[in-house]
One Martini backbone bead per residue (centre of mass of N, CA, C, O) as a GRO file, in nm:
protein
  117
    1MET     BB    1  -1.865  -0.472   0.191
    2GLY     BB    2  -1.678  -0.328   0.438
    3PHE     BB    3  -1.416  -0.238   0.248
    4PRO     BB    4  -1.251   0.022   0.228
    5THR     BB    5  -1.074   0.197  -0.040
    6ALA     BB    6  -0.776   0.273  -0.194
    7ASN     BB    7  -0.754   0.390  -0.527
    8MET     BB    8  -0.495   0.288  -0.770
    9HIS     BB    9  -0.306   0.384  -1.041
   10LEU     BB   10  -0.056   0.239  -1.218
   11ASP     BB   11   0.190   0.201  -1.397
   12ASP     BB   12   0.224   0.009  -1.682
   13GLY     BB   13   0.525  -0.102  -1.579
   14CYS     BB   14   0.432  -0.262  -1.351
   15PRO     BB   15   0.549  -0.569  -1.190
   16LEU     BB   16   0.302  -0.642  -1.051
   17ALA     BB   17   0.114  -0.887  -0.946
   18PHE     BB   18  -0.168  -1.040  -0.948
   19GLY     BB   19  -0.313  -0.976  -0.621
   20VAL     BB   20  -0.253  -1.035  -0.278
   21TYR     BB   21  -0.159  -0.811   0.006
   22ALA     BB   22   0.055  -0.713   0.237
   23VAL     BB   23   0.046  -0.383   0.390
   24ARG     BB   24   0.192  -0.055   0.394
   25VAL     BB   25   0.070   0.282   0.478
   26ILE     BB   26   0.156   0.603   0.377
   27LEU     BB   27   0.091   0.913   0.471
   28PRO     BB   28   0.162   1.246   0.429
   29ASP     BB   29   0.198   1.273   0.765
   30GLY     BB   30   0.330   0.968   0.836
   31ASP     BB   31   0.122   0.785   0.875
   32ARG     BB   32   0.058   0.431   0.961
   33TYR     BB   33  -0.082   0.145   0.784
   34ASP     BB   34  -0.224  -0.145   0.787
   35GLY     BB   35  -0.294  -0.396   0.524
   36VAL     BB   36  -0.495  -0.477   0.233
   37ALA     BB   37  -0.428  -0.580  -0.117
   38ASN     BB   38  -0.532  -0.533  -0.461
   39PHE     BB   39  -0.407  -0.646  -0.781
   40GLY     BB   40  -0.608  -0.564  -1.074
   41ILE     BB   41  -0.932  -0.656  -1.249
   42ARG     BB   42  -1.153  -0.786  -1.113
   43PRO     BB   43  -1.303  -1.054  -1.237
   44MET     BB   44  -1.609  -0.990  -1.161
   45TYR     BB   45  -1.581  -0.693  -1.321
   46ARG     BB   46  -1.372  -0.629  -1.545
   47ILE     BB   47  -1.153  -0.430  -1.559
   48VAL     BB   48  -0.927  -0.281  -1.759
   49LYS     BB   49  -0.754  -0.130  -1.548
   50PRO     BB   50  -0.550  -0.172  -1.327
   51LEU     BB   51  -0.588  -0.201  -0.965
   52LEU     BB   52  -0.518  -0.055  -0.645
   53GLU     BB   53  -0.656  -0.190  -0.341
   54ALA     BB   54  -0.663  -0.037  -0.022
   55HIS     BB   55  -0.699  -0.169   0.308
   56LEU     BB   56  -0.717   0.002   0.608
   57PHE     BB   57  -0.653  -0.051   0.922
   58ASP     BB   58  -0.805   0.142   1.148
   59PHE     BB   59  -0.946   0.341   0.942
   60ASP     BB   60  -1.098   0.694   0.951
   61GLY     BB   61  -1.127   0.852   0.637
   62ASP     BB   62  -0.995   1.074   0.392
   63LEU     BB   63  -0.812   0.999   0.071
   64TYR     BB   64  -0.875   1.196  -0.131
   65GLY     BB   65  -0.598   1.311  -0.324
   66GLN     BB   66  -0.384   1.150  -0.196
   67LEU     BB   67  -0.053   1.063  -0.131
   68LEU     BB   68   0.053   0.728  -0.133
   69THR     BB   69   0.239   0.476   0.038
   70VAL     BB   70   0.317   0.141  -0.076
   71GLU     BB   71   0.404  -0.141   0.104
   72ILE     BB   72   0.525  -0.443   0.027
   73VAL     BB   73   0.536  -0.739   0.227
   74ALA     BB   74   0.318  -0.966   0.109
   75TRP     BB   75   0.217  -1.255  -0.038
   76LEU     BB   76  -0.096  -1.433  -0.056
   77ARG     BB   77  -0.233  -1.424  -0.355
   78GLY     BB   78  -0.406  -1.471  -0.624
   79GLU     BB   79  -0.616  -1.374  -0.850
   80GLU     BB   80  -0.982  -1.422  -0.830
   81SER     BB   81  -1.277  -1.582  -0.884
   82PHE     BB   82  -1.622  -1.576  -0.788
   83SER     BB   83  -1.951  -1.693  -0.732
   84GLY     BB   84  -1.983  -1.445  -0.525
   85LEU     BB   85  -2.015  -1.208  -0.291
   86ASP     BB   86  -1.990  -1.393  -0.040
   87ALA     BB   87  -1.723  -1.531  -0.120
   88LEU     BB   88  -1.559  -1.264  -0.136
   89ILE     BB   89  -1.595  -1.165   0.155
   90LYS     BB   90  -1.470  -1.416   0.288
   91GLN     BB   91  -1.193  -1.373   0.162
   92ILE     BB   92  -1.128  -1.098   0.263
   93GLN     BB   93  -1.134  -1.183   0.560
   94ASN     BB   94  -0.900  -1.384   0.530
   95ASP     BB   95  -0.690  -1.185   0.418
   96ALA     BB   96  -0.691  -0.990   0.657
   97ALA     BB   97  -0.605  -1.186   0.879
   98LEU     BB   98  -0.336  -1.267   0.747
   99ALA     BB   99  -0.215  -0.986   0.725
  100ARG     BB  100  -0.208  -0.925   1.027
  101GLU     BB  101  -0.023  -1.161   1.108
  102ILE     BB  102   0.215  -1.084   0.937
  103LEU     BB  103   0.260  -0.789   1.030
  104ALA     BB  104   0.304  -0.866   1.326
  105ARG     BB  105   0.555  -1.044   1.276
  106LYS     BB  106   0.726  -0.820   1.147
  107VAL     BB  107   0.749  -0.648   1.395
  108MET     BB  108   0.886  -0.861   1.572
  109GLU     BB  109   1.141  -0.905   1.389
  110ASN     BB  110   1.218  -0.581   1.408
  111ALA     BB  111   1.261  -0.596   1.690
  112VAL     BB  112   1.443  -0.437   1.962
  113VAL     BB  113   1.598  -0.598   2.244
  114ASP     BB  114   1.709  -0.494   2.570
  115LEU     BB  115   1.830  -0.732   2.814
  116THR     BB  116   2.035  -0.549   3.001
  117ARG     BB  117   1.819  -0.376   3.182
   0.00000   0.00000   0.00000
């Protein structure tokens, strides 16, 4: 679908609600990537065990077997089913755009600017 993901099973007691999130992912080497993630059962495919699927923006590499830290930054929407693959891809594109906007805003909110220099 054009959105490669790092797929992770979470502990059964995880209180995370099914849905889509803006996230920051920290790799074992300390590199950080913004992204968008879905947590749930993927209603179109109805998987049995909930899965966290994180798409890292501007990342090109292999994450298999690596331990990732995922920081949930913002809730975007609940998990839902779509009429078909085209509708799902369009929604993922919209979710990714919204996540990028929110994450960029969060960086600006956390920036400290010294105007006295």
